[in-house]
C-alpha positions as CSV (number, residue, x, y, z in Angstrom):
1,X,11.3,-20.4,-12.9
2,X,8.8,-19.3,-15.6
3,X,5.1,-18.9,-14.6
4,X,3.0,-21.9,-15.4
5,X,-0.3,-21.0,-17.1
6,X,-2.3,-22.5,-14.2
7,X,-0.4,-20.8,-11.4
8,X,-2.7,-20.4,-8.3
9,X,-5.8,-21.5,-10.3
10,X,-8.1,-24.2,-8.8
11,X,-7.1,-27.8,-9.1
12,X,-10.4,-29.2,-10.1
13,X,-10.2,-29.6,-13.9
14,X,-13.6,-28.2,-14.7
15,X,-13.3,-25.2,-12.4
16,X,-9.7,-24.6,-13.6
17,X,-10.9,-24.4,-17.2
18,X,-13.4,-21.7,-16.2
19,X,-10.8,-19.9,-14.3
20,X,-8.4,-19.9,-17.3
21,X,-11.0,-18.1,-19.3
22,X,-11.7,-15.5,-16.6
23,X,-8.0,-14.9,-16.1
24,X,-7.5,-14.4,-19.8
25,X,-9.8,-11.4,-19.4
26,X,-8.4,-10.0,-16.2
27,X,-4.7,-10.7,-16.8
28,X,-4.1,-8.2,-19.6
29,X,-6.0,-5.3,-18.0
30,X,-4.0,-2.1,-17.2
31,X,-2.7,-1.9,-13.7
32,X,-4.3,0.6,-11.3
33,X,-2.0,1.0,-8.3
34,X,-3.8,3.3,-6.0
35,X,-1.8,2.8,-2.8
36,X,2.0,2.1,-2.6
37,X,5.3,3.5,-1.5
38,X,7.4,3.6,-4.6
39,X,9.8,6.6,-4.4
40,X,8.6,9.1,-7.0
41,X,12.3,10.0,-7.7
42,X,12.7,6.6,-9.3
43,X,10.4,7.6,-12.1
44,X,11.1,11.4,-12.1
45,X,14.9,10.8,-12.6
46,X,14.6,7.6,-14.5
47,X,18.1,6.5,-13.6
48,X,19.3,2.9,-14.1
49,X,18.6,0.7,-11.1
50,X,21.5,-0.1,-8.7
51,X,22.9,-3.6,-8.4
52,X,20.5,-6.5,-7.8
53,X,21.0,-6.6,-4.1
54,X,20.3,-2.9,-3.6
55,X,17.3,-3.1,-5.8
56,X,15.7,-6.3,-4.5
57,X,17.0,-7.1,-1.1
58,X,18.2,-4.1,0.9
59,X,15.0,-2.1,0.9
60,X,12.6,-5.1,1.2
61,X,11.7,-5.5,4.8
62,X,9.7,-8.7,4.0
63,X,13.0,-10.3,3.1
64,X,15.3,-8.7,5.7
65,X,12.8,-9.4,8.5
66,X,12.8,-13.1,7.8
67,X,16.5,-13.3,7.9
68,X,16.6,-11.4,11.2
69,X,14.3,-14.0,12.6
70,X,17.0,-16.6,11.9
71,X,19.8,-14.5,13.4
72,X,21.1,-12.6,10.3
73,X,21.3,-8.9,11.3
74,X,20.0,-6.3,8.8
75,X,23.5,-4.7,8.8
76,X,24.8,-7.9,7.1
77,X,22.2,-7.3,4.3
78,X,23.1,-3.7,3.7
79,X,20.2,-2.0,5.6
80,X,21.4,1.5,6.5
81,X,22.0,2.2,10.2
82,X,20.6,5.1,12.2
83,X,23.9,6.3,13.6
84,X,26.0,5.6,10.5
85,X,27.7,2.5,11.9
86,X,29.1,0.2,9.3
87,X,26.9,-2.1,7.2
88,X,27.7,-4.4,4.4
89,X,28.1,-2.4,1.1
90,X,29.2,-5.1,-1.4
91,X,26.1,-6.1,-3.4
92,X,27.5,-9.5,-4.4
93,X,28.2,-10.4,-0.8
94,X,24.7,-9.3,0.3
95,X,23.3,-11.4,-2.6
96,X,25.3,-14.5,-1.6
97,X,24.2,-14.2,2.0
98,X,20.6,-13.9,1.0
99,X,20.9,-16.9,-1.4
100,X,22.4,-19.0,1.5
101,X,19.1,-18.4,3.3
102,X,16.7,-18.7,0.4
103,X,15.2,-21.9,1.8
104,X,13.7,-19.8,4.6
105,X,11.1,-18.4,2.2
106,X,9.6,-21.7,1.1
107,X,5.8,-21.4,0.9
108,X,5.8,-17.6,1.5
109,X,4.4,-14.9,-0.8
110,X,7.9,-13.3,-0.8
111,X,9.3,-16.3,-2.6
112,X,6.4,-16.3,-5.1
113,X,6.8,-12.6,-5.8
114,X,10.6,-12.7,-6.1
115,X,10.7,-15.8,-8.3
116,X,8.1,-14.3,-10.7
117,X,10.0,-11.0,-10.7
118,X,13.1,-12.8,-11.7
119,X,11.3,-14.7,-14.5
120,X,8.6,-12.4,-15.7
121,X,10.3,-9.0,-15.4
122,X,14.0,-9.9,-16.0
123,X,13.7,-13.2,-17.9
124,X,16.0,-15.0,-15.4
125,X,14.8,-18.6,-15.0
126,X,17.8,-20.1,-13.2
127,X,16.5,-21.3,-9.8
128,X,18.1,-19.3,-7.0
129,X,20.3,-21.3,-4.6
130,X,23.7,-20.9,-2.9
131,X,25.3,-22.6,-5.9
132,X,23.6,-20.4,-8.5
133,X,23.8,-17.1,-6.5
134,X,26.5,-15.6,-8.7
135,X,25.0,-16.7,-11.9
136,X,21.6,-15.2,-11.0
137,X,23.2,-12.0,-9.8
138,X,25.2,-11.7,-13.1
139,X,22.1,-12.3,-15.2
140,X,20.1,-9.7,-13.3
141,X,23.0,-7.2,-13.4
142,X,23.2,-7.6,-17.1
143,X,19.5,-6.8,-17.5
144,X,19.8,-3.8,-15.3
145,X,22.4,-2.3,-17.5
146,X,20.0,-2.3,-20.5
147,X,17.9,0.7,-21.4
148,X,14.8,-1.5,-21.5
149,X,15.1,-2.0,-17.8
150,X,15.1,1.6,-16.7
151,X,12.1,2.7,-14.5
152,X,10.1,4.4,-17.2
153,X,10.6,1.7,-19.7
154,X,9.5,-0.9,-17.2
155,X,6.5,1.3,-16.2
156,X,5.3,1.1,-19.8
157,X,6.0,-2.6,-20.1
158,X,4.1,-3.3,-16.9
159,X,1.0,-1.7,-18.4
160,X,0.5,0.6,-15.4
161,X,-2.2,3.2,-16.1
162,X,-1.9,5.0,-12.7
163,X,0.6,4.6,-9.9
164,X,0.0,6.5,-6.6
165,X,3.0,7.2,-4.4
166,X,2.7,8.4,-0.8
167,X,4.1,11.6,0.6
168,X,4.0,13.6,3.8
169,X,2.4,17.1,3.9
170,X,6.0,18.3,4.6
171,X,7.2,17.1,1.2
172,X,7.7,19.8,-1.3
173,X,6.4,17.5,-4.1
174,X,9.4,18.5,-6.2
175,X,9.7,15.0,-7.8
176,X,6.0,15.2,-8.7
177,X,6.5,18.6,-10.3
178,X,9.3,17.1,-12.4
179,X,7.0,14.2,-13.4
180,X,4.3,16.7,-14.4
181,X,6.7,18.8,-16.4
182,X,7.7,15.6,-18.3
183,X,4.1,14.7,-19.0
184,X,3.9,11.9,-16.4
185,X,2.3,13.6,-13.4
186,X,-0.3,16.1,-12.3
187,X,-4.1,15.7,-12.3
188,X,-5.0,12.7,-14.5
189,X,-1.3,11.8,-14.8
190,X,0.3,8.4,-14.7
191,X,2.1,9.0,-11.5
192,X,0.3,10.9,-8.7
193,X,0.9,11.5,-5.0
194,X,-1.2,10.6,-1.9
195,X,-1.6,12.8,1.1
196,X,-0.2,11.0,4.2
197,X,-0.4,13.3,7.3
198,X,0.6,10.9,10.1
199,X,3.7,12.8,11.0
200,X,1.8,16.0,11.7
201,X,-1.3,14.3,13.3
202,X,0.1,11.7,15.6
203,X,1.4,13.4,18.7
204,X,3.4,10.2,19.5
205,X,5.3,10.4,16.2
206,X,8.9,11.3,16.7
207,X,9.4,15.1,16.3
208,X,5.7,15.8,16.1
209,X,6.0,19.4,17.4
210,X,8.9,20.2,15.1
211,X,6.9,18.7,12.2
212,X,3.9,21.0,13.0
213,X,6.3,24.0,13.0
214,X,7.6,22.8,9.6
215,X,4.0,22.5,8.4
216,X,3.5,26.2,9.1
217,X,6.5,27.0,7.0
218,X,5.5,24.8,4.1
219,X,1.8,25.8,4.1
220,X,2.3,29.5,5.0
221,X,-0.2,29.3,7.9
222,X,0.2,29.8,11.6
223,X,0.1,26.4,13.2
224,X,0.4,27.9,16.7
225,X,-3.4,27.8,16.9
226,X,-5.7,24.9,16.1
227,X,-7.6,26.9,13.5
228,X,-4.3,27.7,11.8
229,X,-3.3,24.1,12.0
230,X,-6.5,23.0,10.2
231,X,-6.0,25.8,7.6
232,X,-2.4,24.5,7.0
233,X,-3.7,21.0,6.4
234,X,-6.3,22.2,4.0
235,X,-3.7,24.2,2.1
236,X,-1.4,21.2,1.8
237,X,-4.3,19.0,0.6
238,X,-4.9,21.5,-2.1
239,X,-1.3,21.4,-3.2
240,X,-1.4,17.6,-3.3
241,X,-4.6,17.7,-5.4
242,X,-2.8,20.1,-7.8
243,X,-0.1,17.5,-8.0
244,X,-2.6,14.8,-8.9
245,X,-3.6,13.3,-5.6
246,X,-7.0,11.7,-5.4
247,X,-6.7,10.2,-1.9
248,X,-5.4,10.6,1.5
249,X,-3.9,7.8,3.7
250,X,-4.0,7.4,7.4
251,X,-1.9,4.8,9.3
252,X,-3.3,5.0,12.8
253,X,-2.8,2.4,15.5
254,X,-6.5,1.9,15.9
255,X,-9.7,2.7,13.9
256,X,-11.1,4.9,16.6
257,X,-12.9,8.1,15.5
258,X,-14.2,10.9,17.8
259,X,-16.2,14.1,17.3
260,X,-14.9,16.8,19.7
261,X,-16.4,20.3,20.1
262,X,-14.1,22.9,18.5
263,X,-13.0,24.2,22.0
264,X,-12.1,20.8,23.3
265,X,-10.2,20.0,20.1
266,X,-8.3,23.3,20.3
267,X,-7.4,22.6,24.0
268,X,-6.2,19.1,23.1
269,X,-4.1,20.5,20.3
270,X,-2.6,23.1,22.6
271,X,-1.6,20.5,25.2
272,X,0.2,18.7,22.5
273,X,2.0,21.8,21.3
274,X,3.2,22.5,24.9
275,X,4.5,18.9,25.3
276,X,1.8,18.1,27.9
277,X,-0.2,15.5,26.0
278,X,-0.2,11.9,27.2
279,X,-1.0,8.7,25.3
280,X,-4.7,9.1,25.9
281,X,-4.6,12.6,24.5
282,X,-2.7,11.4,21.5
283,X,-5.3,8.7,20.7
284,X,-8.1,11.2,21.1
285,X,-6.5,13.6,18.8
286,X,-5.9,11.0,16.1
287,X,-9.5,9.9,16.4
288,X,-10.8,13.4,16.2
289,X,-8.7,14.2,13.2
290,X,-10.0,11.3,11.2
291,X,-13.4,12.9,11.4
292,X,-11.9,16.3,10.5
293,X,-10.3,14.7,7.5
294,X,-13.6,13.1,6.5
295,X,-15.1,16.6,6.6
296,X,-12.2,17.9,4.4
297,X,-12.8,15.1,2.0
298,X,-16.4,16.2,1.6
299,X,-15.1,19.6,0.5
300,X,-12.2,18.5,-1.7
301,X,-13.1,15.0,-2.9
302,X,-10.0,13.1,-1.6
303,X,-10.8,9.4,-0.9
304,X,-9.9,8.7,2.7
305,X,-7.9,5.5,3.2
306,X,-7.6,4.1,6.7
307,X,-4.8,1.6,7.5
308,X,-5.1,0.8,11.2
309,X,-3.8,-2.0,13.3
310,X,0.0,-2.0,13.1
311,X,2.1,-1.8,16.3
312,X,4.9,0.2,15.0
313,X,8.5,-0.5,16.0
314,X,7.6,-3.5,18.2
315,X,11.2,-4.7,17.8
316,X,12.8,-1.8,19.6
317,X,16.3,-2.9,19.1
318,X,15.8,-3.0,15.4
319,X,14.2,0.5,15.5
320,X,17.1,1.8,17.6
321,X,19.7,0.5,15.1
322,X,17.9,1.0,11.8
323,X,14.9,3.2,12.3
324,X,11.3,3.0,11.0
325,X,9.9,0.7,8.2
326,X,12.6,-2.0,8.3
327,X,10.5,-4.9,9.5
328,X,10.0,-4.2,13.2
329,X,6.2,-3.7,13.1
330,X,3.6,-6.4,14.0
331,X,-0.3,-6.5,13.7
332,X,-2.7,-6.3,16.5
333,X,-6.4,-7.0,17.0
334,X,-8.5,-4.1,15.7
335,X,-12.1,-3.1,16.4
336,X,-14.2,-1.2,13.9
337,X,-17.9,-1.4,14.8
338,X,-17.7,1.0,17.8
339,X,-14.5,2.7,16.7
340,X,-16.0,4.0,13.5
341,X,-19.4,4.8,14.9
342,X,-18.8,8.6,15.4
343,X,-17.5,9.1,11.9
344,X,-20.3,7.0,10.4
345,X,-23.0,8.7,12.4
346,X,-21.8,12.0,11.1
347,X,-21.0,11.1,7.4
348,X,-21.4,7.4,6.7
349,X,-24.5,7.7,4.7
350,X,-23.2,10.5,2.5
351,X,-22.2,9.0,-0.9
352,X,-19.9,11.9,-1.6
353,X,-17.5,10.6,1.0
354,X,-15.4,7.5,0.2
355,X,-13.6,5.8,3.0
356,X,-11.5,2.7,2.1
357,X,-11.0,0.5,5.1
358,X,-8.1,-1.9,5.5
359,X,-7.2,-4.4,8.3
360,X,-4.3,-6.4,9.6
361,X,-6.8,-8.5,11.6
362,X,-8.5,-10.8,9.1
363,X,-10.9,-12.1,11.7
364,X,-12.8,-8.8,11.3
365,X,-13.6,-9.5,7.6
366,X,-16.8,-11.4,8.3
367,X,-17.7,-10.0,11.7
368,X,-17.2,-6.3,11.2
369,X,-15.8,-5.0,7.9
370,X,-18.2,-6.7,5.4
371,X,-21.3,-5.8,7.3
372,X,-20.2,-2.2,7.7
373,X,-19.3,-1.8,4.0
374,X,-22.5,-3.5,3.1
375,X,-24.5,-1.0,5.2
376,X,-22.9,2.5,4.6
377,X,-22.7,4.4,1.4
378,X,-19.4,5.9,2.3
379,X,-17.5,2.7,3.0
380,X,-15.5,0.4,0.8
381,X,-13.2,-2.5,1.7
382,X,-9.6,-2.4,0.8
383,X,-7.8,-5.5,-0.2
384,X,-5.7,-7.5,2.3
385,X,-2.4,-5.8,2.7
386,X,1.0,-6.2,4.3
387,X,1.0,-9.3,6.5
388,X,-2.2,-10.5,4.7
389,X,-1.2,-10.0,1.1
390,X,-0.8,-13.7,0.3
391,X,-2.8,-16.0,-2.0
392,X,-4.4,-17.8,0.9
393,X,-5.7,-14.6,2.6
394,X,-6.8,-13.1,-0.8
395,X,-9.0,-16.2,-1.2
396,X,-10.3,-16.1,2.3
397,X,-11.1,-12.4,1.9
398,X,-13.4,-13.1,-1.0
399,X,-15.0,-16.0,0.8
400,X,-15.5,-13.9,4.0
401,X,-16.8,-10.6,2.6
402,X,-18.7,-11.3,-0.5
403,X,-21.9,-12.6,1.2
404,X,-22.3,-9.4,3.2
405,X,-20.6,-6.8,1.0
406,X,-20.7,-8.3,-2.4
407,X,-18.0,-7.4,-4.9
408,X,-18.9,-3.8,-5.5
409,X,-18.3,-2.6,-2.0
410,X,-14.7,-3.6,-2.4
411,X,-12.0,-1.3,-3.9
412,X,-9.8,-3.5,-5.9
413,X,-6.3,-4.7,-5.3
414,X,-3.5,-2.5,-3.8
415,X,0.1,-3.7,-4.0
416,X,1.3,-1.4,-1.1
417,X,4.9,-1.9,-2.1
418,X,8.2,0.0,-2.3
419,X,9.4,-2.8,-4.6
420,X,8.6,-1.3,-8.0
421,X,9.6,-4.3,-10.0
422,X,7.2,-6.6,-8.1
423,X,4.1,-4.5,-8.9
424,X,2.9,-6.5,-12.0
425,X,3.6,-9.8,-10.2
426,X,1.5,-8.8,-7.2
427,X,-1.4,-7.7,-9.3
428,X,-1.2,-10.9,-11.3
429,X,-1.5,-13.0,-8.2
430,X,-4.7,-11.1,-7.1
431,X,-6.2,-11.5,-10.6
432,X,-5.5,-15.2,-10.6
433,X,-7.1,-15.6,-7.1
434,X,-10.2,-13.7,-8.2
435,X,-10.5,-15.7,-11.4
436,X,-10.5,-18.9,-9.4
437,X,-13.1,-17.6,-6.9
438,X,-15.4,-16.5,-9.6
439,X,-14.9,-19.7,-11.5
440,X,-16.1,-21.7,-8.5
441,X,-19.3,-19.6,-8.3
442,X,-19.9,-20.3,-12.0
443,X,-19.3,-24.0,-11.4
444,X,-21.8,-23.9,-8.5
445,X,-24.4,-22.2,-10.7
446,X,-24.3,-19.1,-8.6
447,X,-23.1,-16.8,-11.4
448,X,-23.4,-17.0,-15.1
449,X,-20.2,-17.0,-17.2
450,X,-21.1,-13.6,-18.6
451,X,-21.5,-12.2,-15.1
452,X,-18.2,-13.6,-13.9
453,X,-16.5,-12.3,-17.0
454,X,-17.8,-8.8,-16.3
455,X,-17.0,-9.0,-12.6
456,X,-13.4,-10.2,-13.0
457,X,-12.6,-7.2,-15.1
458,X,-14.3,-4.9,-12.7
459,X,-12.2,-6.2,-9.8
460,X,-9.0,-6.0,-11.7
461,X,-9.5,-2.6,-13.3
462,X,-12.8,-0.8,-13.3
463,X,-13.5,-0.8,-9.5
464,X,-10.1,0.6,-8.3
465,X,-10.3,3.2,-11.1
466,X,-13.8,4.3,-10.0
467,X,-13.4,4.1,-6.3
468,X,-10.1,6.1,-6.3
469,X,-11.5,8.6,-8.8
470,X,-8.9,8.0,-11.5
471,X,-11.3,9.0,-14.3
472,X,-14.4,7.8,-16.1
473,X,-15.0,4.1,-16.3
474,X,-16.9,2.5,-19.2
475,X,-17.9,-1.0,-20.0
C-alpha cells in the first residue's frame, strides 16, 4: 500500500494545504537517530538480511507481543527460548502464521510502520492477508537478495546522517572499531555508540555482582571498592567517547535521584557487593548513581538520557521462557517533580549539563515534564517512545508541552527501535505530525508561515543534532 501524500495530515482543507508545504520542508531532511537499539554488527558486517520473517517479525516484540495476547506463543513465531527448547525455524511458516493474525493490528502504529516499510523501503504494495502471505513473502525475499537492500546501501538511501546504537560498558565495542576502520564510525561518524550502564548499576539486574567483576576486567580498575567502581565507569565512558558516543542512557524503574555523602554511597555499594542489599538499597543506589552520572557528564560532555517508568518482565512466564526484551514489559505511573529535585538542586541550572527526559506516563507531559523543562537550563524533553510512539500521542505531546516548554526545550524525535528498516518510516510519521501541528498554529494566526517553516526543520533535524551534540548546526 503506497503512502498517500496526505498521510496523517489534518483533514481541514486549508490547514492540510499549509501542512503539505511544511512537510515538504521537513520530509527530505537527513535523519538524526540519537537513540535506538540497532545491532552495530548489522552495519559493521554489512551482510545480506535473513529471510523476511527473521528480519521483520522474530525480533519485533511489538508484533510478537500482540499475538501472544491472542494466544499465539512466541515460540510459534521463532522467538529464541532461554533453555534452547524448540521454536519454529521455518521463515515461511512464521510469516504465514503472522499473516493469519494481521487483522489484530488494525489501527495500531505497528501496522502503519510495517505497511510503509513494505511499500516505501521494499516497493511491495500487495496488501498483506492470509491469501497473499506467500506472494508478499516472495517479493520481500527477492528484494533482500539484491545488493541495493544490504544494510549500508539502505543506510545511504534512508538519508541517515547519524545513527546511535546502545551498548553496555561490558561491550568491547569491537563492531564500532570495525565501523571506524571502514570510515563509518568514531567521533563524528555516521554510526556511534551510546553508554548504557544499567547492568552494572542496577543491583536488581540479573548477575549484577558478576557484571561488576567483569567491569573491573574490561576497565582495568579494581571495582572491589566504590572509588574503583567510579573510576572504572569513567574509564569506560572515555572509551565510548573515543568510539563516537555523545550520550549515555539510563533505563531506571523510576526517575528518583539522590545525593549521598561518599561514605554512605560506599557503604551501600559494599552491601550490594556482599549480596546484602535489598530492594530499598537498590533503588537508593540507582538514584544516587544518576547524580554521579550527571557529575561525570559535566566533566566529559555526554548527554544524559533518562528512560524511566517500565516495569520490566511483568509477564514472568514470558521472561522465564524467552528472557528480556521480548514484550513482557509494561508502563507504570512515574513521578518527576520530587524525584528529580536532588539532581536539579545540584546541577539543573548548569547549561553545560544536558538531561533528556522521557516518559511512559503521558499524563506527566503537562503536569510535570513541560514545566520542569521550561524552568531548568539542563533539561530537555525526549519524544514519546515505546508504548507512546503513535501518531495520536505524538500529537498530544505537542499539544501538552508546547505551552510550557515551547519547541526548543524538546530534543527531536527518537525512533528507539531495533527494526533498522523501519527507521525512515518512523521519522516520517513524526515529521508529518509536526507539520500538521504547526500548520494549525499558522491557520490560527499564532505563528507566521516563515516561523513554522523554520520550526519544522528545527524539530526534524537541527534540534536533535544540537541537543545530542552531533556537530555544528547552521540555518
